[in-house]
PyMOL Python script that loads the backbone (N, CA, C, O; Angstrom):
from pymol import cmd

cmd.read_pdbstr("""\
ATOM      1  N   MET A   1      -1.949 -18.274  40.673  1.00  0.00           N
ATOM      2  CA  MET A   1      -1.100 -18.282  39.503  1.00  0.00           C
ATOM      3  C   MET A   1       0.150 -17.471  39.782  1.00  0.00           C
ATOM      4  O   MET A   1       0.135 -16.490  40.526  1.00  0.00           O
ATOM      5  N   SER A   2       1.198 -17.902  39.179  1.00  0.00           N
ATOM      6  CA  SER A   2       2.440 -17.149  39.356  1.00  0.00           C
ATOM      7  C   SER A   2       2.643 -16.233  38.156  1.00  0.00           C
ATOM      8  O   SER A   2       2.225 -16.533  37.038  1.00  0.00           O
ATOM      9  N   GLU A   3       3.288 -15.125  38.420  1.00  0.00           N
ATOM     10  CA  GLU A   3       3.564 -14.168  37.369  1.00  0.00           C
ATOM     11  C   GLU A   3       5.058 -14.178  37.054  1.00  0.00           C
ATOM     12  O   GLU A   3       5.893 -14.308  37.949  1.00  0.00           O
ATOM     13  N   ALA A   4       5.373 -14.042  35.787  1.00  0.00           N
ATOM     14  CA  ALA A   4       6.772 -13.965  35.395  1.00  0.00           C
ATOM     15  C   ALA A   4       7.272 -12.569  35.729  1.00  0.00           C
ATOM     16  O   ALA A   4       6.603 -11.574  35.449  1.00  0.00           O
ATOM     17  N   VAL A   5       8.445 -12.507  36.325  1.00  0.00           N
ATOM     18  CA  VAL A   5       9.016 -11.231  36.722  1.00  0.00           C
ATOM     19  C   VAL A   5      10.285 -11.023  35.916  1.00  0.00           C
ATOM     20  O   VAL A   5      11.146 -11.900  35.850  1.00  0.00           O
ATOM     21  N   ASP A   6      10.390  -9.850  35.304  1.00  0.00           N
ATOM     22  CA  ASP A   6      11.577  -9.510  34.528  1.00  0.00           C
ATOM     23  C   ASP A   6      12.652  -9.065  35.504  1.00  0.00           C
ATOM     24  O   ASP A   6      12.525  -8.025  36.150  1.00  0.00           O
ATOM     25  N   THR A   7      13.705  -9.853  35.607  1.00  0.00           N
ATOM     26  CA  THR A   7      14.770  -9.521  36.551  1.00  0.00           C
ATOM     27  C   THR A   7      15.886  -8.735  35.899  1.00  0.00           C
ATOM     28  O   THR A   7      16.791  -8.256  36.583  1.00  0.00           O
ATOM     29  N   LEU A   8      15.835  -8.595  34.578  1.00  0.00           N
ATOM     30  CA  LEU A   8      16.877  -7.839  33.891  1.00  0.00           C
ATOM     31  C   LEU A   8      16.565  -6.356  33.962  1.00  0.00           C
ATOM     32  O   LEU A   8      15.400  -5.959  33.979  1.00  0.00           O
ATOM     33  N   ASP A   9      17.598  -5.547  34.002  1.00  0.00           N
ATOM     34  CA  ASP A   9      17.421  -4.096  34.090  1.00  0.00           C
ATOM     35  C   ASP A   9      16.994  -3.513  32.749  1.00  0.00           C
ATOM     36  O   ASP A   9      16.130  -2.637  32.704  1.00  0.00           O
ATOM     37  N   ASN A  10      17.597  -3.993  31.646  1.00  0.00           N
ATOM     38  CA  ASN A  10      17.305  -3.535  30.285  1.00  0.00           C
ATOM     39  C   ASN A  10      17.425  -2.027  30.109  1.00  0.00           C
ATOM     40  O   ASN A  10      16.810  -1.479  29.194  1.00  0.00           O
ATOM     41  N   GLY A  11      18.175  -1.347  30.932  1.00  0.00           N
ATOM     42  CA  GLY A  11      18.394   0.077  30.773  1.00  0.00           C
ATOM     43  C   GLY A  11      17.205   0.923  31.168  1.00  0.00           C
ATOM     44  O   GLY A  11      17.123   2.086  30.774  1.00  0.00           O
ATOM     45  N   LYS A  12      16.291   0.379  31.927  1.00  0.00           N
ATOM     46  CA  LYS A  12      15.103   1.123  32.312  1.00  0.00           C
ATOM     47  C   LYS A  12      15.256   1.692  33.707  1.00  0.00           C
ATOM     48  O   LYS A  12      15.965   1.139  34.546  1.00  0.00           O
ATOM     49  N   ASN A  13      14.585   2.797  33.940  1.00  0.00           N
ATOM     50  CA  ASN A  13      14.575   3.426  35.258  1.00  0.00           C
ATOM     51  C   ASN A  13      13.659   2.650  36.195  1.00  0.00           C
ATOM     52  O   ASN A  13      13.083   1.631  35.812  1.00  0.00           O
ATOM     53  N   LYS A  14      13.529   3.139  37.424  1.00  0.00           N
ATOM     54  CA  LYS A  14      12.642   2.496  38.396  1.00  0.00           C
ATOM     55  C   LYS A  14      11.196   2.489  37.930  1.00  0.00           C
ATOM     56  O   LYS A  14      10.459   1.544  38.208  1.00  0.00           O
ATOM     57  N   ASP A  15      10.787   3.530  37.228  1.00  0.00           N
ATOM     58  CA  ASP A  15       9.389   3.617  36.798  1.00  0.00           C
ATOM     59  C   ASP A  15       9.115   2.856  35.498  1.00  0.00           C
ATOM     60  O   ASP A  15       8.003   2.938  34.978  1.00  0.00           O
ATOM     61  N   GLY A  16      10.080   2.130  34.964  1.00  0.00           N
ATOM     62  CA  GLY A  16       9.880   1.299  33.785  1.00  0.00           C
ATOM     63  C   GLY A  16      10.144   1.989  32.466  1.00  0.00           C
ATOM     64  O   GLY A  16       9.965   1.382  31.410  1.00  0.00           O
ATOM     65  N   LYS A  17      10.565   3.238  32.498  1.00  0.00           N
ATOM     66  CA  LYS A  17      10.843   3.970  31.261  1.00  0.00           C
ATOM     67  C   LYS A  17      12.331   3.945  30.981  1.00  0.00           C
ATOM     68  O   LYS A  17      13.152   3.989  31.897  1.00  0.00           O
ATOM     69  N   GLU A  18      12.673   3.874  29.684  1.00  0.00           N
ATOM     70  CA  GLU A  18      14.086   3.931  29.332  1.00  0.00           C
ATOM     71  C   GLU A  18      14.479   5.374  29.056  1.00  0.00           C
ATOM     72  O   GLU A  18      13.643   6.192  28.672  1.00  0.00           O
ATOM     73  N   GLY A  19      15.746   5.679  29.252  1.00  0.00           N
ATOM     74  CA  GLY A  19      16.230   7.032  29.026  1.00  0.00           C
ATOM     75  C   GLY A  19      16.350   7.340  27.552  1.00  0.00           C
ATOM     76  O   GLY A  19      16.286   6.448  26.706  1.00  0.00           O
ATOM     77  N   ILE A  20      16.525   8.620  27.258  1.00  0.00           N
ATOM     78  CA  ILE A  20      16.626   9.057  25.872  1.00  0.00           C
ATOM     79  C   ILE A  20      17.867   8.477  25.195  1.00  0.00           C
ATOM     80  O   ILE A  20      17.841   8.160  24.006  1.00  0.00           O
ATOM     81  N   GLY A  21      18.934   8.344  25.943  1.00  0.00           N
ATOM     82  CA  GLY A  21      20.156   7.759  25.394  1.00  0.00           C
ATOM     83  C   GLY A  21      19.961   6.310  24.990  1.00  0.00           C
ATOM     84  O   GLY A  21      20.425   5.890  23.930  1.00  0.00           O
ATOM     85  N   GLU A  22      19.279   5.543  25.829  1.00  0.00           N
ATOM     86  CA  GLU A  22      18.987   4.148  25.504  1.00  0.00           C
ATOM     87  C   GLU A  22      18.057   4.057  24.297  1.00  0.00           C
ATOM     88  O   GLU A  22      18.223   3.193  23.435  1.00  0.00           O
ATOM     89  N   PHE A  23      17.087   4.949  24.248  1.00  0.00           N
ATOM     90  CA  PHE A  23      16.166   4.960  23.117  1.00  0.00           C
ATOM     91  C   PHE A  23      16.919   5.208  21.809  1.00  0.00           C
ATOM     92  O   PHE A  23      16.685   4.518  20.817  1.00  0.00           O
ATOM     93  N   ILE A  24      17.819   6.188  21.808  1.00  0.00           N
ATOM     94  CA  ILE A  24      18.588   6.509  20.596  1.00  0.00           C
ATOM     95  C   ILE A  24      19.498   5.344  20.224  1.00  0.00           C
ATOM     96  O   ILE A  24      19.651   5.028  19.044  1.00  0.00           O
ATOM     97  N   ARG A  25      20.097   4.709  21.217  1.00  0.00           N
ATOM     98  CA  ARG A  25      20.967   3.556  20.949  1.00  0.00           C
ATOM     99  C   ARG A  25      20.179   2.413  20.321  1.00  0.00           C
ATOM    100  O   ARG A  25      20.628   1.799  19.353  1.00  0.00           O
ATOM    101  N   HIS A  26      19.007   2.132  20.873  1.00  0.00           N
ATOM    102  CA  HIS A  26      18.176   1.064  20.316  1.00  0.00           C
ATOM    103  C   HIS A  26      17.692   1.420  18.908  1.00  0.00           C
ATOM    104  O   HIS A  26      17.613   0.555  18.035  1.00  0.00           O
ATOM    105  N   THR A  27      17.376   2.676  18.699  1.00  0.00           N
ATOM    106  CA  THR A  27      16.929   3.108  17.377  1.00  0.00           C
ATOM    107  C   THR A  27      18.035   2.940  16.353  1.00  0.00           C
ATOM    108  O   THR A  27      17.787   2.465  15.245  1.00  0.00           O
ATOM    109  N   ARG A  28      19.250   3.323  16.709  1.00  0.00           N
ATOM    110  CA  ARG A  28      20.379   3.160  15.776  1.00  0.00           C
ATOM    111  C   ARG A  28      20.659   1.691  15.495  1.00  0.00           C
ATOM    112  O   ARG A  28      20.992   1.330  14.366  1.00  0.00           O
ATOM    113  N   GLU A  29      20.529   0.840  16.507  1.00  0.00           N
ATOM    114  CA  GLU A  29      20.722  -0.601  16.300  1.00  0.00           C
ATOM    115  C   GLU A  29      19.697  -1.141  15.308  1.00  0.00           C
ATOM    116  O   GLU A  29      20.042  -1.938  14.435  1.00  0.00           O
ATOM    117  N   GLU A  30      18.449  -0.718  15.431  1.00  0.00           N
ATOM    118  CA  GLU A  30      17.415  -1.179  14.516  1.00  0.00           C
ATOM    119  C   GLU A  30      17.638  -0.635  13.106  1.00  0.00           C
ATOM    120  O   GLU A  30      17.408  -1.349  12.129  1.00  0.00           O
ATOM    121  N   LEU A  31      18.081   0.618  12.985  1.00  0.00           N
ATOM    122  CA  LEU A  31      18.368   1.169  11.662  1.00  0.00           C
ATOM    123  C   LEU A  31      19.522   0.459  10.980  1.00  0.00           C
ATOM    124  O   LEU A  31      19.543   0.351   9.754  1.00  0.00           O
ATOM    125  N   ASP A  32      20.490  -0.031  11.760  1.00  0.00           N
ATOM    126  CA  ASP A  32      21.594  -0.784  11.178  1.00  0.00           C
ATOM    127  C   ASP A  32      21.120  -2.112  10.591  1.00  0.00           C
ATOM    128  O   ASP A  32      21.768  -2.663   9.702  1.00  0.00           O
ATOM    129  N   LYS A  33      19.993  -2.627  11.086  1.00  0.00           N
ATOM    130  CA  LYS A  33      19.457  -3.895  10.600  1.00  0.00           C
ATOM    131  C   LYS A  33      18.664  -3.735   9.307  1.00  0.00           C
ATOM    132  O   LYS A  33      18.403  -4.721   8.617  1.00  0.00           O
ATOM    133  N   THR A  34      18.281  -2.516   8.975  1.00  0.00           N
ATOM    134  CA  THR A  34      17.448  -2.308   7.791  1.00  0.00           C
ATOM    135  C   THR A  34      18.299  -2.229   6.530  1.00  0.00           C
ATOM    136  O   THR A  34      19.480  -1.883   6.568  1.00  0.00           O
ATOM    137  N   THR A  35      17.664  -2.560   5.424  1.00  0.00           N
ATOM    138  CA  THR A  35      18.323  -2.423   4.130  1.00  0.00           C
ATOM    139  C   THR A  35      17.452  -1.541   3.255  1.00  0.00           C
ATOM    140  O   THR A  35      16.227  -1.551   3.379  1.00  0.00           O
ATOM    141  N   PHE A  36      18.065  -0.797   2.389  1.00  0.00           N
ATOM    142  CA  PHE A  36      17.357   0.102   1.505  1.00  0.00           C
ATOM    143  C   PHE A  36      17.569  -0.352   0.068  1.00  0.00           C
ATOM    144  O   PHE A  36      18.643  -0.857  -0.263  1.00  0.00           O
ATOM    145  N   PRO A  37      16.565  -0.183  -0.796  1.00  0.00           N
ATOM    146  CA  PRO A  37      16.703  -0.650  -2.178  1.00  0.00           C
ATOM    147  C   PRO A  37      17.714   0.192  -2.946  1.00  0.00           C
ATOM    148  O   PRO A  37      17.922   1.372  -2.661  1.00  0.00           O
ATOM    149  N   SER A  38      18.330  -0.449  -3.922  1.00  0.00           N
ATOM    150  CA  SER A  38      19.277   0.276  -4.768  1.00  0.00           C
ATOM    151  C   SER A  38      18.493   1.162  -5.738  1.00  0.00           C
ATOM    152  O   SER A  38      17.282   1.011  -5.898  1.00  0.00           O
ATOM    153  N   SER A  39      19.203   2.081  -6.376  1.00  0.00           N
ATOM    154  CA  SER A  39      18.524   2.980  -7.319  1.00  0.00           C
ATOM    155  C   SER A  39      17.972   2.194  -8.511  1.00  0.00           C
ATOM    156  O   SER A  39      16.952   2.577  -9.084  1.00  0.00           O
ATOM    157  N   GLU A  40      18.633   1.110  -8.883  1.00  0.00           N
ATOM    158  CA  GLU A  40      18.135   0.274  -9.985  1.00  0.00           C
ATOM    159  C   GLU A  40      16.820  -0.410  -9.592  1.00  0.00           C
ATOM    160  O   GLU A  40      15.906  -0.501 -10.411  1.00  0.00           O
ATOM    161  N   ASP A  41      16.720  -0.888  -8.352  1.00  0.00           N
ATOM    162  CA  ASP A  41      15.474  -1.493  -7.885  1.00  0.00           C
ATOM    163  C   ASP A  41      14.336  -0.482  -7.869  1.00  0.00           C
ATOM    164  O   ASP A  41      13.211  -0.792  -8.259  1.00  0.00           O
ATOM    165  N   VAL A  42      14.640   0.729  -7.414  1.00  0.00           N
ATOM    166  CA  VAL A  42      13.617   1.779  -7.381  1.00  0.00           C
ATOM    167  C   VAL A  42      13.175   2.121  -8.797  1.00  0.00           C
ATOM    168  O   VAL A  42      11.980   2.267  -9.052  1.00  0.00           O
ATOM    169  N   ARG A  43      14.123   2.252  -9.720  1.00  0.00           N
ATOM    170  CA  ARG A  43      13.803   2.577 -11.106  1.00  0.00           C
ATOM    171  C   ARG A  43      12.924   1.488 -11.724  1.00  0.00           C
ATOM    172  O   ARG A  43      11.936   1.793 -12.392  1.00  0.00           O
ATOM    173  N   ASN A  44      13.280   0.225 -11.504  1.00  0.00           N
ATOM    174  CA  ASN A  44      12.498  -0.875 -12.063  1.00  0.00           C
ATOM    175  C   ASN A  44      11.086  -0.902 -11.484  1.00  0.00           C
ATOM    176  O   ASN A  44      10.125  -1.159 -12.210  1.00  0.00           O
ATOM    177  N   THR A  45      10.954  -0.639 -10.197  1.00  0.00           N
ATOM    178  CA  THR A  45       9.639  -0.622  -9.569  1.00  0.00           C
ATOM    179  C   THR A  45       8.789   0.518 -10.109  1.00  0.00           C
ATOM    180  O   THR A  45       7.595   0.336 -10.348  1.00  0.00           O
ATOM    181  N   VAL A  46       9.386   1.691 -10.305  1.00  0.00           N
ATOM    182  CA  VAL A  46       8.652   2.839 -10.851  1.00  0.00           C
ATOM    183  C   VAL A  46       8.183   2.527 -12.270  1.00  0.00           C
ATOM    184  O   VAL A  46       7.057   2.872 -12.630  1.00  0.00           O
ATOM    185  N   ILE A  47       9.008   1.894 -13.067  1.00  0.00           N
ATOM    186  CA  ILE A  47       8.624   1.537 -14.438  1.00  0.00           C
ATOM    187  C   ILE A  47       7.446   0.561 -14.409  1.00  0.00           C
ATOM    188  O   ILE A  47       6.499   0.708 -15.182  1.00  0.00           O
ATOM    189  N   ILE A  48       7.502  -0.423 -13.532  1.00  0.00           N
ATOM    190  CA  ILE A  48       6.413  -1.399 -13.420  1.00  0.00           C
ATOM    191  C   ILE A  48       5.117  -0.698 -13.022  1.00  0.00           C
ATOM    192  O   ILE A  48       4.058  -0.998 -13.573  1.00  0.00           O
ATOM    193  N   VAL A  49       5.191   0.224 -12.080  1.00  0.00           N
ATOM    194  CA  VAL A  49       3.995   0.942 -11.636  1.00  0.00           C
ATOM    195  C   VAL A  49       3.419   1.784 -12.774  1.00  0.00           C
ATOM    196  O   VAL A  49       2.207   1.780 -12.987  1.00  0.00           O
ATOM    197  N   ILE A  50       4.257   2.495 -13.498  1.00  0.00           N
ATOM    198  CA  ILE A  50       3.783   3.340 -14.599  1.00  0.00           C
ATOM    199  C   ILE A  50       3.133   2.496 -15.689  1.00  0.00           C
ATOM    200  O   ILE A  50       2.073   2.855 -16.200  1.00  0.00           O
ATOM    201  N   VAL A  51       3.758   1.381 -16.048  1.00  0.00           N
ATOM    202  CA  VAL A  51       3.187   0.496 -17.068  1.00  0.00           C
ATOM    203  C   VAL A  51       1.835  -0.046 -16.607  1.00  0.00           C
ATOM    204  O   VAL A  51       0.890  -0.098 -17.393  1.00  0.00           O
ATOM    205  N   ASN A  52       1.737  -0.447 -15.350  1.00  0.00           N
ATOM    206  CA  ASN A  52       0.465  -0.961 -14.832  1.00  0.00           C
ATOM    207  C   ASN A  52      -0.617   0.109 -14.819  1.00  0.00           C
ATOM    208  O   ASN A  52      -1.767  -0.176 -15.153  1.00  0.00           O
ATOM    209  N   VAL A  53      -0.275   1.321 -14.445  1.00  0.00           N
ATOM    210  CA  VAL A  53      -1.260   2.405 -14.426  1.00  0.00           C
ATOM    211  C   VAL A  53      -1.772   2.670 -15.838  1.00  0.00           C
ATOM    212  O   VAL A  53      -2.975   2.830 -16.043  1.00  0.00           O
ATOM    213  N   ILE A  54      -0.863   2.718 -16.811  1.00  0.00           N
ATOM    214  CA  ILE A  54      -1.274   2.944 -18.197  1.00  0.00           C
ATOM    215  C   ILE A  54      -2.155   1.798 -18.688  1.00  0.00           C
ATOM    216  O   ILE A  54      -3.187   2.037 -19.316  1.00  0.00           O
ATOM    217  N   PHE A  55      -1.760   0.561 -18.408  1.00  0.00           N
ATOM    218  CA  PHE A  55      -2.532  -0.598 -18.843  1.00  0.00           C
ATOM    219  C   PHE A  55      -3.943  -0.563 -18.265  1.00  0.00           C
ATOM    220  O   PHE A  55      -4.912  -0.728 -19.006  1.00  0.00           O
ATOM    221  N   PHE A  56      -4.076  -0.353 -16.966  1.00  0.00           N
ATOM    222  CA  PHE A  56      -5.398  -0.367 -16.350  1.00  0.00           C
ATOM    223  C   PHE A  56      -6.227   0.852 -16.754  1.00  0.00           C
ATOM    224  O   PHE A  56      -7.453   0.761 -16.823  1.00  0.00           O
ATOM    225  N   ALA A  57      -5.591   1.975 -17.019  1.00  0.00           N
ATOM    226  CA  ALA A  57      -6.333   3.136 -17.502  1.00  0.00           C
ATOM    227  C   ALA A  57      -6.948   2.836 -18.869  1.00  0.00           C
ATOM    228  O   ALA A  57      -8.118   3.143 -19.101  1.00  0.00           O
ATOM    229  N   ILE A  58      -6.177   2.242 -19.770  1.00  0.00           N
ATOM    230  CA  ILE A  58      -6.695   1.879 -21.093  1.00  0.00           C
ATOM    231  C   ILE A  58      -7.774   0.806 -20.963  1.00  0.00           C
ATOM    232  O   ILE A  58      -8.812   0.887 -21.619  1.00  0.00           O
ATOM    233  N   TYR A  59      -7.532  -0.191 -20.127  1.00  0.00           N
ATOM    234  CA  TYR A  59      -8.502  -1.269 -19.919  1.00  0.00           C
ATOM    235  C   TYR A  59      -9.833  -0.722 -19.399  1.00  0.00           C
ATOM    236  O   TYR A  59     -10.891  -1.065 -19.928  1.00  0.00           O
ATOM    237  N   LEU A  60      -9.787   0.118 -18.376  1.00  0.00           N
ATOM    238  CA  LEU A  60     -11.022   0.674 -17.828  1.00  0.00           C
ATOM    239  C   LEU A  60     -11.711   1.607 -18.806  1.00  0.00           C
ATOM    240  O   LEU A  60     -12.940   1.661 -18.846  1.00  0.00           O
ATOM    241  N   PHE A  61     -10.937   2.348 -19.600  1.00  0.00           N
ATOM    242  CA  PHE A  61     -11.531   3.197 -20.633  1.00  0.00           C
ATOM    243  C   PHE A  61     -12.303   2.351 -21.637  1.00  0.00           C
ATOM    244  O   PHE A  61     -13.428   2.694 -22.003  1.00  0.00           O
ATOM    245  N   LEU A  62     -11.713   1.255 -22.082  1.00  0.00           N
ATOM    246  CA  LEU A  62     -12.375   0.393 -23.062  1.00  0.00           C
ATOM    247  C   LEU A  62     -13.616  -0.278 -22.483  1.00  0.00           C
ATOM    248  O   LEU A  62     -14.637  -0.382 -23.162  1.00  0.00           O
ATOM    249  N   ILE A  63     -13.538  -0.729 -21.243  1.00  0.00           N
ATOM    250  CA  ILE A  63     -14.702  -1.334 -20.598  1.00  0.00           C
ATOM    251  C   ILE A  63     -15.815  -0.304 -20.459  1.00  0.00           C
ATOM    252  O   ILE A  63     -16.976  -0.613 -20.725  1.00  0.00           O
ATOM    253  N   ASP A  64     -15.480   0.908 -20.050  1.00  0.00           N
ATOM    254  CA  ASP A  64     -16.470   1.964 -19.909  1.00  0.00           C
ATOM    255  C   ASP A  64     -17.097   2.296 -21.259  1.00  0.00           C
ATOM    256  O   ASP A  64     -18.314   2.453 -21.355  1.00  0.00           O
ATOM    257  N   TYR A  65     -16.291   2.403 -22.281  1.00  0.00           N
ATOM    258  CA  TYR A  65     -16.788   2.708 -23.622  1.00  0.00           C
ATOM    259  C   TYR A  65     -17.708   1.602 -24.118  1.00  0.00           C
ATOM    260  O   TYR A  65     -18.732   1.880 -24.741  1.00  0.00           O
ATOM    261  N   ALA A  66     -17.349   0.341 -23.845  1.00  0.00           N
ATOM    262  CA  ALA A  66     -18.191  -0.783 -24.255  1.00  0.00           C
ATOM    263  C   ALA A  66     -19.532  -0.742 -23.537  1.00  0.00           C
ATOM    264  O   ALA A  66     -20.565  -0.981 -24.163  1.00  0.00           O
ATOM    265  N   TRP A  67     -19.544  -0.447 -22.250  1.00  0.00           N
ATOM    266  CA  TRP A  67     -20.800  -0.368 -21.509  1.00  0.00           C
ATOM    267  C   TRP A  67     -21.675   0.764 -22.030  1.00  0.00           C
ATOM    268  O   TRP A  67     -22.892   0.604 -22.136  1.00  0.00           O
ATOM    269  N   VAL A  68     -21.080   1.891 -22.352  1.00  0.00           N
ATOM    270  CA  VAL A  68     -21.854   3.002 -22.910  1.00  0.00           C
ATOM    271  C   VAL A  68     -22.479   2.565 -24.228  1.00  0.00           C
ATOM    272  O   VAL A  68     -23.654   2.835 -24.477  1.00  0.00           O
ATOM    273  N   TYR A  69     -21.709   1.898 -25.064  1.00  0.00           N
ATOM    274  CA  TYR A  69     -22.216   1.415 -26.355  1.00  0.00           C
ATOM    275  C   TYR A  69     -23.356   0.425 -26.152  1.00  0.00           C
ATOM    276  O   TYR A  69     -24.383   0.520 -26.824  1.00  0.00           O
ATOM    277  N   ILE A  70     -23.191  -0.513 -25.245  1.00  0.00           N
ATOM    278  CA  ILE A  70     -24.230  -1.516 -24.970  1.00  0.00           C
ATOM    279  C   ILE A  70     -25.492  -0.858 -24.429  1.00  0.00           C
ATOM    280  O   ILE A  70     -26.595  -1.201 -24.855  1.00  0.00           O
ATOM    281  N   LEU A  71     -25.350   0.081 -23.499  1.00  0.00           N
ATOM    282  CA  LEU A  71     -26.526   0.729 -22.920  1.00  0.00           C
ATOM    283  C   LEU A  71     -27.241   1.618 -23.928  1.00  0.00           C
ATOM    284  O   LEU A  71     -28.469   1.698 -23.909  1.00  0.00           O
ATOM    285  N   GLU A  72     -26.500   2.289 -24.807  1.00  0.00           N
ATOM    286  CA  GLU A  72     -27.136   3.086 -25.849  1.00  0.00           C
ATOM    287  C   GLU A  72     -27.889   2.191 -26.826  1.00  0.00           C
ATOM    288  O   GLU A  72     -28.988   2.540 -27.259  1.00  0.00           O
ATOM    289  N   ALA A  73     -27.317   1.048 -27.177  1.00  0.00           N
ATOM    290  CA  ALA A  73     -28.009   0.108 -28.069  1.00  0.00           C
ATOM    291  C   ALA A  73     -29.260  -0.435 -27.383  1.00  0.00           C
ATOM    292  O   ALA A  73     -30.301  -0.572 -28.025  1.00  0.00           O
ATOM    293  N   PHE A  74     -29.176  -0.740 -26.120  1.00  0.00           N
ATOM    294  CA  PHE A  74     -30.329  -1.223 -25.365  1.00  0.00           C
ATOM    295  C   PHE A  74     -31.416  -0.158 -25.311  1.00  0.00           C
ATOM    296  O   PHE A  74     -32.595  -0.466 -25.487  1.00  0.00           O
ATOM    297  N   THR A  75     -31.032   1.086 -25.070  1.00  0.00           N
ATOM    298  CA  THR A  75     -31.994   2.188 -25.047  1.00  0.00           C
ATOM    299  C   THR A  75     -32.640   2.361 -26.415  1.00  0.00           C
ATOM    300  O   THR A  75     -33.844   2.607 -26.490  1.00  0.00           O
ATOM    301  N   TRP A  76     -31.880   2.241 -27.495  1.00  0.00           N
ATOM    302  CA  TRP A  76     -32.416   2.364 -28.838  1.00  0.00           C
ATOM    303  C   TRP A  76     -33.445   1.271 -29.104  1.00  0.00           C
ATOM    304  O   TRP A  76     -34.503   1.544 -29.671  1.00  0.00           O
ATOM    305  N   VAL A  77     -33.146   0.037 -28.701  1.00  0.00           N
ATOM    306  CA  VAL A  77     -34.067  -1.079 -28.899  1.00  0.00           C
ATOM    307  C   VAL A  77     -35.354  -0.855 -28.104  1.00  0.00           C
ATOM    308  O   VAL A  77     -36.449  -1.071 -28.623  1.00  0.00           O
ATOM    309  N   ILE A  78     -35.230  -0.432 -26.873  1.00  0.00           N
ATOM    310  CA  ILE A  78     -36.410  -0.164 -26.045  1.00  0.00           C
ATOM    311  C   ILE A  78     -37.257   0.942 -26.652  1.00  0.00           C
ATOM    312  O   ILE A  78     -38.484   0.841 -26.659  1.00  0.00           O
ATOM    313  N   ASN A  79     -36.633   1.989 -27.159  1.00  0.00           N
ATOM    314  CA  ASN A  79     -37.366   3.080 -27.810  1.00  0.00           C
ATOM    315  C   ASN A  79     -38.089   2.611 -29.071  1.00  0.00           C
ATOM    316  O   ASN A  79     -39.209   3.043 -29.341  1.00  0.00           O
ATOM    317  N   LYS A  80     -37.453   1.728 -29.843  1.00  0.00           N
ATOM    318  CA  LYS A  80     -38.097   1.194 -31.052  1.00  0.00           C
ATOM    319  C   LYS A  80     -39.295   0.325 -30.674  1.00  0.00           C
ATOM    320  O   LYS A  80     -40.331   0.367 -31.338  1.00  0.00           O
ATOM    321  N   ILE A  81     -39.152  -0.456 -29.614  1.00  0.00           N
ATOM    322  CA  ILE A  81     -40.259  -1.315 -29.179  1.00  0.00           C
ATOM    323  C   ILE A  81     -41.405  -0.460 -28.648  1.00  0.00           C
ATOM    324  O   ILE A  81     -42.572  -0.739 -28.926  1.00  0.00           O
ATOM    325  N   ALA A  82     -41.077   0.573 -27.889  1.00  0.00           N
ATOM    326  CA  ALA A  82     -42.099   1.434 -27.290  1.00  0.00           C
ATOM    327  C   ALA A  82     -42.681   2.410 -28.304  1.00  0.00           C
ATOM    328  O   ALA A  82     -43.711   3.029 -28.036  1.00  0.00           O
ATOM    329  N   GLY A  83     -42.057   2.558 -29.439  1.00  0.00           N
ATOM    330  CA  GLY A  83     -42.565   3.438 -30.480  1.00  0.00           C
ATOM    331  C   GLY A  83     -42.231   4.891 -30.258  1.00  0.00           C
ATOM    332  O   GLY A  83     -42.938   5.769 -30.752  1.00  0.00           O
ATOM    333  N   LEU A  84     -41.173   5.165 -29.529  1.00  0.00           N
ATOM    334  CA  LEU A  84     -40.784   6.566 -29.292  1.00  0.00           C
ATOM    335  C   LEU A  84     -39.845   7.076 -30.336  1.00  0.00           C
ATOM    336  O   LEU A  84     -39.427   8.233 -30.278  1.00  0.00           O
TER     337      LEU A  84
END
""", "prot")
cmd.dss("prot")
cmd.show_as("cartoon", "prot")
cmd.util.cbc("prot")
cmd.orient("prot")
């Protein structure tokens, strides 16, 4: 089988490592490609998260309260049947 050989230098030394200068240059190039959300996007996302947390907290509280009520009623019925 034949192996593909990289004939380009790509800024690497003989041992295959790139220098610190090349690393910083590549890092800056990648950072230039990134985009950051605007403050309005961040604010809207935070509001959505807070509303969801409140909604699920209330939902889970109600489900928990309902289960407690159901289990207490079940225990009461079992006690009445058992004569306790």
